[in-house]
FIFI-589337 format. One record per residue (C-alpha): z, y, x; residue number from 1; residue in one letter. Coordinates in steps of 0.02 Angstrom, whole numbers, plus 50000, padded with zeros to 5 digits. Each point is the difference from the previous one (the first is absolute). Layout:
BEGIN
      up   north    east    nr   rest
       Z       Y       X   NUM      A
...
END
This chain:
BEGIN
      up   north    east    nr   rest
   51195   50672   50350     1      M
   49981   49903   50162     2      E
   50040   49840   49907     3      E
   49863   50040   49872     4      L
   49871   50029   50138     5      K
   50049   49836   50083     6      F
   49979   49909   49833     7      F
   49828   50076   49976     8      R
   49943   49952   50174     9      W
   50061   49821   49979    10      I
   49913   49987   49831    11      L
   49842   50078   50071    12      F
   49991   49878   50146    13      I
   50035   49853   49884    14      L
   49861   50056   49882    15      T
   49876   50017   50144    16      V
   50044   49825   50062    17      L
   49980   49923   49828    18      L
   49833   50087   49976    19      L
   49940   49939   50169    20      F
   50056   49822   49971    21      V
   49926   49992   49825    22      S
   49827   50053   50061    23      M
   50005   49915   50170    24      Y
   49903   49845   49947    25      S
   49867   50108   49918    26      N
   49953   50091   50161    27      V
   50022   49858   50123    28      R
   49832   49946   50068    29      K
   49943   49836   49927    30      E
   49971   49858   50124    31      K
   49866   49875   49950    32      L
   49990   49821   50059    33      D
   49815   49972   49969    34      I
   49862   49924   50105    35      D
   49815   50031   50015    36      L
   49896   49894   49878    37      F
   50157   49952   49905    38      S
   50023   50020   49812    39      I
   50108   50148   49947    40      A
   50152   49942   49903    41      D
   50020   50169   49915    42      R
   49912   50164   49970    43      T
   50023   50122   50144    44      I
   49981   50187   49976    45      R
   49990   50139   50127    46      S
   50170   50083   50025    47      P
   49922   50160   50066    48      I
   49840   50100   50003    49      T
   49914   49985   50169    50      I
   49826   50031   50071    51      E
   49902   49845   50049    52      D
   49919   50074   50154    53      K
   49902   49843   50042    54      E
   49920   49994   49828    55      S
   49970   50187   50006    56      T
   49908   49985   50166    57      E
   49898   49854   49937    58      K
   49951   50097   49846    59      K
   49949   50149   50107    60      R
   49891   49892   50110    61      K
   49915   49930   49846    62      E
   49971   50176   49934    63      A
   49926   50057   50168    64      V
   49889   49845   50008    65      A
   49928   50043   49830    66      Q
   49943   50172   50060    67      V
   49812   49996   50036    68      K
   49924   50089   50149    69      D
   49943   50176   49962    70      V
   49815   50038   50034    71      Y
   49934   50177   49996    72      V
   49823   50045   49945    73      L
   49917   50125   50119    74      R
   49897   50103   49880    75      Q
   49921   50102   50140    76      E
   49916   49844   50070    77      Y
   49881   49992   49851    78      A
   49940   50177   50027    79      Q
   49984   49977   50188    80      N
   49893   49844   49983    81      R
   49891   50081   49867    82      V
   49977   50150   50114    83      D
   49951   49882   50142    84      L
   49863   49918   49897    85      V
   49941   50167   49936    86      R
   49992   50073   50176    87      S
   49894   49853   50063    88      I
   49874   50022   49861    89      F
   50001   50189   50023    90      D
   49968   49975   50186    91      A
   49851   49889   49961    92      A
   49928   50130   49880    93      I
   50025   50140   50126    94      E
   49916   49897   50136    95      T
   49853   49969   49885    96      L
   49982   50185   49955    97      E
   50020   50055   50181    98      G
   49862   49886   50059    99      N
   49884   50067   49865   100      K
   50019   50172   50074   101      E
   49918   49941   50164   102      G
   50145   49945   50102   103      K
   49919   49835   50049   104      G
   49925   49956   50171   105      E
   49819   50047   50034   106      G
   50015   50177   49932   107      G
   49979   49991   49814   108      G
   49955   49818   49982   109      L
   50102   49907   49869   110      P
   50153   49919   50081   111      P
   49999   49816   50021   112      T
   50129   49888   49919   113      T
   50084   49973   50169   114      E
   50014   50188   50021   115      E
   50075   50020   49826   116      R
   50120   49858   50036   117      L
   50051   50080   50162   118      K
   50026   50171   49918   119      D
   50104   49923   49860   120      L
   50117   49910   50119   121      K
   50023   50157   50103   122      E
   50049   50099   49844   123      S
   50143   49878   49965   124      L
   50160   49967   50094   125      T
   49997   49868   50133   126      E
   50119   49879   49909   127      P
   49895   50006   49842   128      V
   49838   49979   50100   129      A
   50070   49846   50084   130      K
   50076   49919   49844   131      E
   49843   50016   49892   132      I
   49854   49884   50042   133      S
   49832   50067   50060   134      D
   49917   49916   49853   135      A
   50098   50111   49882   136      T
   49961   50156   50098   137      F
   49817   49947   50008   138      L
   49995   49978   49811   139      A
   50076   50172   49978   140      L
   49879   50076   50125   141      A
   49851   49918   49913   142      S
   50046   50054   49824   143      A
   49940   50154   49912   144      S
   50113   50141   49948   145      K
   49995   49950   49819   146      N
   50044   49821   50041   147      E
   50142   50058   50110   148      L
   50070   50110   49861   149      S
   49996   49858   49876   150      V
   50078   49879   50123   151      A
   50132   50129   50042   152      K
   50050   50020   49818   153      D
   50012   49813   49971   154      Y
   50099   49969   50158   155      T
   50121   50145   49978   156      V
   50034   49951   49819   157      T
   50032   49818   50045   158      A
   50113   50043   50148   159      V
   50097   50128   49897   160      H
   50032   49876   49861   161      K
   50060   49859   50112   162      V
   50104   50111   50118   163      M
   50097   50072   49853   164      N
   50069   49828   49967   165      E
   50145   49925   50098   166      R
   49933   49904   50149   167      I
   50135   49908   50096   168      P
   49960   49919   50167   169      A
   49964   49832   49924   170      N
   49883   50073   49870   171      E
   49883   50100   50115   172      V
   49866   49867   50003   173      E
   50003   49980   49813   174      N
   49982   50188   49982   175      A
   49850   49999   50116   176      K
   49922   49864   49892   177      K
   50029   50103   49843   178      R
   49913   50152   50073   179      V
   49859   49891   50063   180      E
   49977   49922   49830   181      E
   49995   50172   49922   182      A
   49860   50056   50118   183      L
   49898   49840   49990   184      R
   49957   50031   49820   185      I
   49932   50175   50033   186      T
   49813   50042   50003   187      A
   49974   50042   50183   188      M
   49877   49934   50129   189      P
   50069   49841   50078   190      E
   50017   50070   50175   191      N
   50087   50157   49937   192      L
   50110   49895   49885   193      K
   50056   49896   50149   194      N
   50038   50159   50095   195      A
   50100   50069   49853   196      A
   50096   49837   49988   197      V
   50046   50004   50184   198      E
   50054   50182   49990   199      L
   50104   49964   49844   200      A
   50082   49847   50076   201      R
   50036   50104   50155   202      H
   50080   50133   49892   203      A
   50115   49879   49909   204      I
   50166   49989   50092   205      V
   50183   49960   49959   206      Q
   50082   50141   49901   207      N
   50166   49916   49950   208      E
   50131   49994   50138   209      F
   50178   49928   50012   210      Y
   50136   50136   49994   211      D
   50154   49934   50095   212      P
   50108   50153   49961   213      E
   49969   49994   49812   214      A
   50025   49811   50000   215      T
   50165   50016   50093   216      E
   50058   50136   49881   217      E
   49964   49889   49849   218      L
   50092   49855   50079   219      R
   50148   50113   50036   220      K
   50004   50061   49820   221      Q
   49987   49822   49935   222      A
   50148   49949   50107   223      A
   50101   50150   49945   224      E
   49963   49969   49816   225      N
   50079   49828   50008   226      V
   50173   50009   49919   227      E
   50139   49916   50100   228      P
   50034   49826   49934   229      V
   50180   49993   49941   230      K
   50112   49860   49944   231      I
   50094   50080   49856   232      L
   50183   49976   49961   233      Q
   50017   49862   49871   234      G
   49823   49936   50031   235      Q
   49984   49812   49987   236      V
   49962   49928   50172   237      I
   49997   49818   49949   238      V
   50022   49917   49831   239      E
   50111   49850   49972   240      E
   49899   49843   50038   241      G
   49867   50094   50098   242      Q
   49939   49946   50172   243      L
   50062   50111   50142   244      V
   49836   50048   50085   245      T
   49989   50084   50170   246      P
   49972   50167   49913   247      E
   50154   49980   49891   248      I
   50101   49942   50150   249      Y
   49943   50154   50097   250      R
   50055   50114   49858   251      Q
   50171   49916   49992   252      L
   50021   50028   50187   253      K
   49943   50180   49981   254      L
   50136   50028   49869   255      L
   50129   49930   50119   256      G
   50041   49855   49885   257      L
   49966   49868   50130   258      M
   50102   50063   50146   259      D
   50186   49971   50014   260      G
   50044   50176   50055   261      K
   50116   50106   49892   262      D
   49953   50183   49990   263      S
   50149   50116   49992   264      F
   49902   50139   49912   265      L
   50022   49932   49821   266      P
   50187   49990   50025   267      F
   50010   50178   50067   268      I
   49902   50056   49848   269      G
   50114   49902   49883   270      L
   50155   50074   50081   271      L
   49931   50175   49978   272      L
   49956   49963   49818   273      L
   50174   49931   49968   274      S
   50083   50152   50078   275      V
   49890   50119   49899   276      M
   50031   49908   49836   277      L
   50188   49999   50029   278      A
   49993   50185   50048   279      S
   49908   50042   49839   280      V
   50130   49907   49897   281      L
   50147   50084   50087   282      F
   49925   50174   50011   283      A
   49940   49988   49821   284      G
   50176   49954   49945   285      H
   50071   50154   50085   286      M
   49867   50115   49932   287      H
   49977   49935   49823   288      L
   50182   49983   49952   289      L
   50047   50177   50049   290      G
   50131   50074   50114   291      R
   50147   49959   49888   292      E
   49961   49814   50016   293      R
   49956   49990   50182   294      K
   50169   49927   50041   295      E
   49986   49864   49868   296      N
   49980   49842   50104   297      R
   50010   49894   49843   298      R
   49835   50065   49932   299      D
   49917   49978   50169   300      L
   50062   49821   50012   301      F
   49942   49962   49822   302      I
   49825   50068   50030   303      S
   49982   49899   50162   304      I
   50067   49845   49913   305      L
   49874   50017   49857   306      I
   49861   50020   50128   307      F
   50055   49847   50098   308      L
   50015   49894   49841   309      I
   49820   50043   49957   310      G
   49948   49966   50180   311      L
   50080   49828   49991   312      G
   49911   49958   49836   313      I
   49837   50059   50078   314      M
   50024   49888   50151   315      K
   50042   49848   49894   316      V
   49843   50026   49895   317      L
   49894   50015   50158   318      S
   50050   49823   50048   319      F
   49919   49932   49842   320      V
   49825   49961   50064   321      K
   49854   49956   49890   322      N
   49820   50024   50057   323      D
   49937   50002   49821   324      A
   50127   50122   49926   325      F
   50096   50147   50070   326      E
   50186   50023   49964   327      I
   50009   50186   50045   328      T
   49992   50065   49821   329      F
   50160   49908   49952   330      L
   50108   50118   50103   331      F
   50120   50100   49885   332      P
   49948   50170   50065   333      A
   50075   50100   49855   334      A
   50176   49938   50041   335      M
   50019   50131   50137   336      G
   49971   50150   49886   337      V
   50104   49924   49860   338      M
   50152   49964   50108   339      L
   49980   50161   50099   340      G
   49993   50106   49843   341      K
   50146   49913   49915   342      L
   50113   49993   50152   343      L
   49954   50151   50106   344      I
   49850   50108   49955   345      S
   49820   49985   49945   346      E
   49939   50078   50162   347      A
   50092   49869   50102   348      K
   49920   49862   49898   349      G
   49828   50073   50035   350      I
   50039   50005   50186   351      L
   50051   49816   49999   352      I
   49839   49953   49909   353      T
   49893   50093   50127   354      I
   50089   49910   50142   355      A
   49972   49832   49912   356      W
   49815   50039   49981   357      A
   49983   50033   50187   358      L
   50093   49840   50044   359      C
   49895   49902   49875   360      G
   49839   50042   50092   361      T
   50071   49907   50151   362      V
   50102   49860   49921   363      I
   49862   49945   49881   364      F
   49865   50003   50135   365      N
   49990   49811   50007   366      G
   50079   49994   50174   367      E
   49846   50078   50078   368      S
   50057   50106   50145   369      S
   49946   50180   49980   370      G
   49933   49976   49823   371      A
   50061   50111   49858   372      F
   49995   49943   49819   373      H
   49955   50168   49925   374      I
   49981   49926   49827   375      T
   50181   49942   50003   376      A
   50060   50173   50052   377      G
   49903   50087   49860   378      I
   50063   49875   49871   379      Y
   50183   50016   50050   380      I
   49990   50190   50001   381      L
   49916   50019   49830   382      L
   50101   49862   49918   383      S
   50164   50071   50065   384      G
   49966   50180   49952   385      L
   49942   49954   49824   386      S
   50179   49965   49944   387      S
   50044   50184   50025   388      I
   49898   50049   49848   389      V
   50092   49883   49883   390      F
   50176   50008   50070   391      L
   50017   50189   49990   392      T
   50154   50031   49892   393      N
   49995   49817   49943   394      R
   50139   49913   50091   395      N
   50061   49872   49873   396      H
   49984   49819   50050   397      R
   49877   49971   49859   398      S
   49895   50143   50067   399      K
   49997   49920   50172   400      I
   49919   49845   49927   401      F
   49877   50109   49903   402      Q
   49962   50089   50164   403      A
   49964   49829   50076   404      G
   49874   49964   49862   405      L
   49919   50169   50031   406      F
   49990   49963   50187   407      V
   49918   49833   49958   408      S
   49863   50090   49905   409      A
   49976   50121   50144   410      V
   49993   49853   50122   411      N
   49857   49922   49902   412      I
   49905   50164   50008   413      A
   50032   50019   50186   414      V
   49948   49820   50038   415      I
   49841   50023   49898   416      T
   49957   50159   50096   417      A
   50036   49921   50169   418      L
   49882   49854   49964   419      F
   49865   50098   49908   420      F
   49979   50136   50133   421      I
   49940   49879   50138   422      P
   49901   49905   49866   423      D
   50100   49840   50022   424      S
   49916   49868   49893   425      R
   50138   49877   49958   426      M
   50018   49868   49868   427      S
   50098   50025   49839   428      A
   50132   49883   50072   429      L
   50029   50115   50148   430      H
   50011   50155   49891   431      Y
   50120   49912   49883   432      G
   50111   49947   50145   433      Y
   50007   50175   50074   434      Y
   50035   50079   49832   435      Y
   50145   49879   49974   436      L
   50072   50045   50171   437      T
   49986   50185   49953   438      G
   50094   49969   49838   439      I
   50127   49898   50097   440      G
   50023   50145   50121   441      S
   50038   50124   49860   442      G
   50118   49888   49903   443      I
   50077   49937   50163   444      G
   50037   50178   50053   445      S
   50094   50032   49837   446      A
   50095   49834   50006   447      V
   50050   50025   50182   448      L
   50054   50179   49964   449      T
   50109   49947   49854   450      I
   50070   49854   50100   451      G
   50036   50094   50161   452      I
   50064   50161   49921   453      L
   50175   49934   49953   454      P
   50029   49939   50178   455      F
   49961   50172   50070   456      F
   50109   50084   49868   457      E
   50146   49884   50032   458      A
   49981   49987   50188   459      G
   49978   50186   50034   460      F
   50095   50073   49853   461      G
   49844   50085   49935   462      I
   50006   50094   49837   463      L
   49823   49976   49940   464      S
   49926   50056   49836   465      S
   50007   49820   49944   466      M
   50186   49992   50033   467      K
   50031   50166   49912   468      L
   49908   49939   49846   469      I
   50111   49845   49996   470      E
   50157   50107   50018   471      L
   49941   50112   49856   472      A
   49997   49852   49882   473      N
   50129   50033   49862   474      P
   50049   49817   50009   475      N
   50068   50022   50176   476      H
   50181   49939   49997   477      P
   50072   50162   50068   478      L
   49903   50109   49878   479      L
   50058   49890   49857   480      K
   50179   50020   50061   481      K
   49982   50189   50007   482      I
   49928   50000   49822   483      L
   50141   49889   49937   484      T
   50149   50079   50091   485      D
   49941   50180   50009   486      A
   49864   50031   49869   487      P
   50014   50188   50014   488      G
   49974   49989   50188   489      T
   49850   49886   49973   490      Y
   49913   50123   49883   491      H
   50045   50145   50114   492      H
   49920   49903   50145   493      S
   49842   49970   49900   494      V
   49985   50187   49963   495      M
   50030   50041   50184   496      V
   49867   49872   50046   497      A
   49871   50084   49890   498      N
   50037   50171   50075   499      L
   50007   49939   50180   500      A
   49842   49893   49992   501      E
   49895   50142   49930   502      A
   50066   50123   50130   503      A
   49975   49880   50147   504      C
   49822   49962   49945   505      E
   49966   50187   49994   506      A
   50051   50027   50182   507      I
   49922   49841   50068   508      G
   50162   49903   50021   509      A
   50028   49821   49941   510      N
   50018   50016   49812   511      G
   50032   49815   49974   512      L
   50142   50003   50127   513      L
   50074   50153   49912   514      A
   49994   49911   49831   515      R
   50083   49841   50062   516      V
   50125   50097   50105   517      G
   50046   50101   49845   518      S
   50031   49840   49901   519      Y
   50132   49946   50125   520      Y
   50066   50166   50067   521      H
   50155   49998   49889   522      D
   50035   49813   50013   523      A
   50174   50042   50066   524      G
   50050   50064   49828   525      K
   50008   49823   49930   526      I
   50163   49980   50098   527      K
   50087   50130   49888   528      R
   49873   50042   49864   529      P
   50122   50086   49881   530      M
   50040   50134   50128   531      Y
   49825   50071   49984   532      F
   49962   50107   49850   533      I
   49833   49923   49953   534      E
   50093   49836   49963   535      N
   50142   50080   49900   536      Q
   49937   49970   49824   537      N
   50135   50017   49867   538      N
   50141   49985   50128   539      I
   50114   50126   50083   540      S
   49962   50064   50172   541      N
   50110   49907   50128   542      P
   49996   50150   50116   543      H
   50111   50095   49879   544      E
   50142   49889   50060   545      H
   49962   50020   50186   546      L
   50023   50143   50119   547      N
   49840   50077   50076   548      P
   50025   49915   50168   549      V
   50006   49827   49921   550      Q
   49849   50040   49895   551      S
   49911   50061   50156   552      R
   50033   49837   50089   553      N
   49932   49896   49856   554      I
   49842   50104   49975   555      I
   49959   50017   50184   556      I
   50028   49815   50031   557      A
   49853   49950   49889   558      H
   49876   50035   50143   559      T
   50086   49885   50125   560      S
   50039   49874   49863   561      D
   49817   50000   49951   562      G
   49945   49971   50179   563      A
   50120   49852   50014   564      E
   49939   49923   49837   565      I
   49819   50020   50050   566      L
   50031   49924   50171   567      E
   50089   49856   49916   568      K
   49844   49971   49895   569      H
   49895   50008   50159   570      R
   49905   50153   49944   571      M
   49878   50082   50123   572      P
   50080   50126   50115   573      K
   49893   50140   49926   574      E
   50079   49972   49827   575      I
   50174   49990   50077   576      V
   49969   50164   50093   577      A
   49950   50088   49839   578      I
   50161   49944   49916   579      A
   50101   50064   50147   580      R
   49904   50163   50024   581      E
   49956   50062   49825   582      H
   50149   50119   49995   583      H
   49992   50043   50185   584      G
   50151   50100   50050   585      T
   49999   50109   49845   586      S
   50160   50064   49920   587      V
   50076   49919   49846   588      L
   50019   50172   49922   589      K
   50076   49953   49833   590      Y
   50154   49918   50072   591      F
   50011   50124   50144   592      Y
   50011   50143   49877   593      V
   50121   49900   49894   594      K
   50111   49970   50152   595      A
   49998   50186   50039   596      K
   50047   50041   49821   597      E
   50142   49875   50013   598      A
   50066   50096   50150   599      G
   49968   49862   50126   600      L
   49978   50050   50181   601      D
   49831   49920   50030   602      V
   49846   50044   50102   603      K
   49821   49989   49945   604      E
   49957   49873   50136   605      D
   50129   49881   49926   606      E
   49894   49990   49843   607      F
   49836   49964   50086   608      R
   49911   49832   49992   609      Y
   50006   49905   50165   610      P
   49812   49999   50016   611      G
   49893   49981   50098   612      P
   49879   50133   49941   613      K
   49831   49940   49934   614      P
   49892   49942   50144   615      R
   49839   49965   49906   616      T
   49897   50098   49876   617      K
   50033   49868   49868   618      E
   50189   50015   50021   619      A
   49989   50190   49994   620      A
   49897   49999   49839   621      V
   50117   49873   49919   622      I
   50150   50110   50043   623      S
   49915   50146   49911   624      I
   49945   49895   49851   625      A
   50176   49925   49983   626      D
   50083   50171   49991   627      S
   49866   50072   49885   628      V
   50010   49854   49876   629      E
   50189   50012   49993   630      A
   49999   50190   49983   631      A
   49863   50013   49869   632      V
   50104   49893   49881   633      R
   50131   50139   49995   634      T
   49874   50131   49944   635      V
   49994   50036   49815   636      N
   49823   50004   49929   637      D
   49913   49996   50172   638      P
   49839   50101   49995   639      D
   49871   50034   50136   640      R
   50092   50152   50069   641      K
   50170   49913   50008   642      K
   49925   49847   50083   643      I
   49910   50102   50133   644      E
   50156   50100   50039   645      S
   50107   49843   50011   646      L
   49882   49906   50116   647      V
   49971   50151   50112   648      K
   50188   50033   50019   649      N
   50039   49818   50042   650      I
   49866   49992   50136   651      I
   50053   50170   50067   652      K
   50182   49948   50003   653      D
   49963   49839   50096   654      R
   49885   50092   50120   655      L
   50132   50131   50037   656      N
   50129   49862   50024   657      D
   49889   49923   50136   658      G
   49976   49835   49908   659      Q
   49818   49985   50057   660      F
   50029   50032   50184   661      E
   49980   49818   50053   662      E
   49837   49960   49907   663      C
   49826   50070   50027   664      D
   49971   50070   49826   665      I
   49924   50174   50007   666      T
   50029   50156   49893   667      L
   49825   49981   49931   668      K
   50038   49821   49949   669      E
   50165   50055   49920   670      L
   49900   50125   49896   671      K
   49886   49859   49945   672      T
   50152   49891   49959   673      V
   50072   50142   49896   674      E
   49839   50023   49903   675      K
   49975   49813   49971   676      T
   50178   49970   49940   677      I
   49986   50146   49881   678      C
   49837   49934   49928   679      E
   50079   49828   49976   680      T
   50153   50074   49915   681      L
   49889   50102   49883   682      Y
   49934   49834   49937   683      G
   50175   49930   49976   684      F
   50067   50149   49903   685      F
   49848   50056   49901   686      H
   50033   50066   49825   687      H
   49972   49879   49855   688      R
   49950   50034   49820   689      I
   50149   50015   49885   690      E
   49979   49868   49866   691      Y
   50071   50026   49825   692      P
   50161   49904   49966   693      S
END
């Protein structure tokens, strides 16, 4: 256990280091050797997204400068000035009426003009009396009441109209001229008209004033509404062949591309990413493969090796630089799921593909520190996962190539979507190139899977579905030898294979392994084929000339003999184990009973197979199917009831004998095995129509 933990830690650290090294150049800050007013020798893009504070401040100043001063119209000024004019005329009328009532000097004599002028000035405020000329007051004092009323109406109307318009400080004189022009065309005596003009001009004042608070508020809002100017990640700073202007040079310095300092932050981030990716791969392995496989270092090593192979291909492709065309879509993303499914599990293949997608966003970033090629990540993920749909239960080599063609079609669809969504307007040549790389990715995934698979199978002793299918080929030399030397055993094995495969499929075990294991489980019988009853056609039984102990030794030896023969033919260890375990430690009852009847002093344990007991579900099911197939041949006219009783008794007998103690098959699964084997046997022994002779 300690050795296994040490192995995992060593593999984990190695994986982290390889991840870090593979992505190191993609996060290292780029150093540019470029001068002001020089010509750029290549296109330079921003490695990060950063705010250009200088440009932002400049833009804010421009926005503030465009805000005009706020001037407020004082509506109350119009009414106040109209009231002033009206009060002056009213005062003149009142003075005229008061003098008519005998208020003049001399006791009832009509007041003189000087007296009326004096009374009028006294009825007004001192500022008004000082600001208005005596000539105006004299004209008012000399006019009749009717003339004053008419003049009042004209003047009030003209003042009201002009004062209700905006009159800034620089427009006061023009406003006075407008009111004067309005009064000059009225039908009033000349002296009274002049008086009305002076009063109106006096009444016209500035009514629009600068509001500093409102102006400042608008400027503040204008500054706040300016969005920060940002240099976006991937944004072109300077095109190839373009002059490096002071503004471009400033942006390059802002991005840190001109200084020689190395920031340690990208490397800390990369180390964290590498640790997290490795942790996901290792933790996922432990979780997805289940408790019973947690100790399997082989599967862990295989999954990491597949991941690192893909990482190496990704890094090699990233070195192929072409400004006109991108090489990303050539990566064989589906290879991870294909190899993972065929060698370990589908879930592990998915996990490898997800890890590749994350690495691809960094490795295919064009060596721009901090940039992530999201398009590459999406493409690798979708392309890789698409093979799951086609490869489900299709594990022949021909099906792998068909899966590659299916992935190619999916790649074309993914590439189209990735370019259409951002409305990329490319030429037909570009689309044709990218579609070809997508097709190359799909076919390349299949070719690499087919090419790499044998190395994994041979190097790690993996019994994949591909290998099992090859071993099931009737033209296999060992199967041909069994058919030639022990034909009865061969046909018995085929029957057992049919029973075992159906039962294993029913309980979720590996049906293909059960079928192939059944083909070879009695390979040891080819050493002495005539000593087994299924091969004794038209010959006497050799056991009639042997004592039970000798017969026991011959029959029991076929399990160890079979294991030796299979090992000699370099069969997978799973097939060898089935040959060794399919009888477990069960008792060879026929010869044990025969020895007892012969009066031999023997014990039951002496007639037991050496074992070991079945350690896998497949071996357990094959042991049941082997006994059932042999026993059902001895039943005369086997019907449904006889078959059910036979199968149930065999399973019960093996269960009571403890033959399933070392494998994880459950009672519920044994019930399913019983039912499935019975259903299969019903098909073998169904009643046929009796034809006339």
